[in-house]
N, C-alpha and C positions, 0 to 999 in steps of 0.2 A: 504494500500500500504506500502511496506517495505521502510525503510529509505534508500535513495540513496545518494551517495556522488561521487564526481568527481573521487576519487581514485578507487572506485568500477568499474566505467566505464572504466578507463584506464587499470585496472587489467584485466577486461573482454576482452578488445581489445588485450592485450598481450596474453591472453590464446588463443583467436581465431587465432591470428597470428602464435603462436607456433604450434597449432594443424594443421593449413594449411601447415606449413613447414613439419611437421612429415608425414602428409598424402601424400604430394608430394614425399618425400623421399621413403616412403613405396611403392608407385606406381612405382617409378623409379627402386627400387630394385626388385619388382615383374616382371617388364619388363625384367630386366637382367636375372632373374631366368628362365623366359619363353624362352629367347634367348638361354640360356645354355641347356635347356632340348629339344629344337627344334631339330628334326631329330633323336632323340633317341627313343628307343622302349617304353619309359615311357611318351612320349609327349601326347598321346591321354588320358591316365589316368590322368595325371597332369592337362590337360586342363578341363577335365570333373569334377575333384574333387577339389584338393587343390588350384589350380590357380583360379578356378571359385569362390570358397568360400571366398578366401582372397579379390579378386577384388570386388565382390558384397558386401562385408562388408565395404569396404573403400569408394566406390563411387556409385552414381546412373547412371553414364555414363559408360556402358559396353556393350559388345556384347552378353551377356548371356540372356536366356529367363527368368530365375528366378531373384529373388532379395532378399536382406536382409530386414527384417522388419524395422530395423533402422540402417542406415549406419553411418560411421564416418562423411560423408558429411552432413547428416541430423543433427547430433549433432552440427557441426560447424555452420550450418545455423541457428539453434535454438539459439545458444549462440550469434550469430551476431544480430539476431532479438531482443533478450533481451537487448543487448547493445544499439540498435537503440531506443528501447522504453525508456530505462533509460536516454539516452541523451536528448530525447524529454521532459521527465519529469524534468530533470535538467534545461533545457532551460525555461520551463514554470515556474519552481520554481524561477529561477533568475528573470524572468519578473515580477512575483508576488511580489517578495521581494523589487523591486524597488519602490513600492508604500507604503512601510511601514518604519517606523523609531522607534527607541526605546527611551523612555524617561529615565531620570536619575534613576527613580524608577524601571526600567526594563519592564514597560508596553509597549506593541507594539501598535502603533497608525498609522492609515492610513494618508498619506500625499499626497498632490497634487504636482505633479512634472510637470513643463511645458515641452511640447514636443519640441524637437529640430527642 
């Protein structure tokens, strides 16, 4: 297992948060573009091609039959899951470390800590 620290978890949370904001902005801009093209002679082609490709690349929630192999939403969810796993590992590490102390010579020894 790779070494995990609290900063890694916080940085990952920040990345997930920023990606979610970017995804939301992109979906809003895509909706505005769709509104602009609505009623024009390019509407059908846009819906069938570039609007569909962009939306299916951003999210799994769409009205199109096809999908992207990996969407932005999939990447966000994977990063969020990694973060949850890392937080659980940090919690377990914190719990485990409560039962150890270090002697003056640097050796780690198990100690008995009374439960509250």
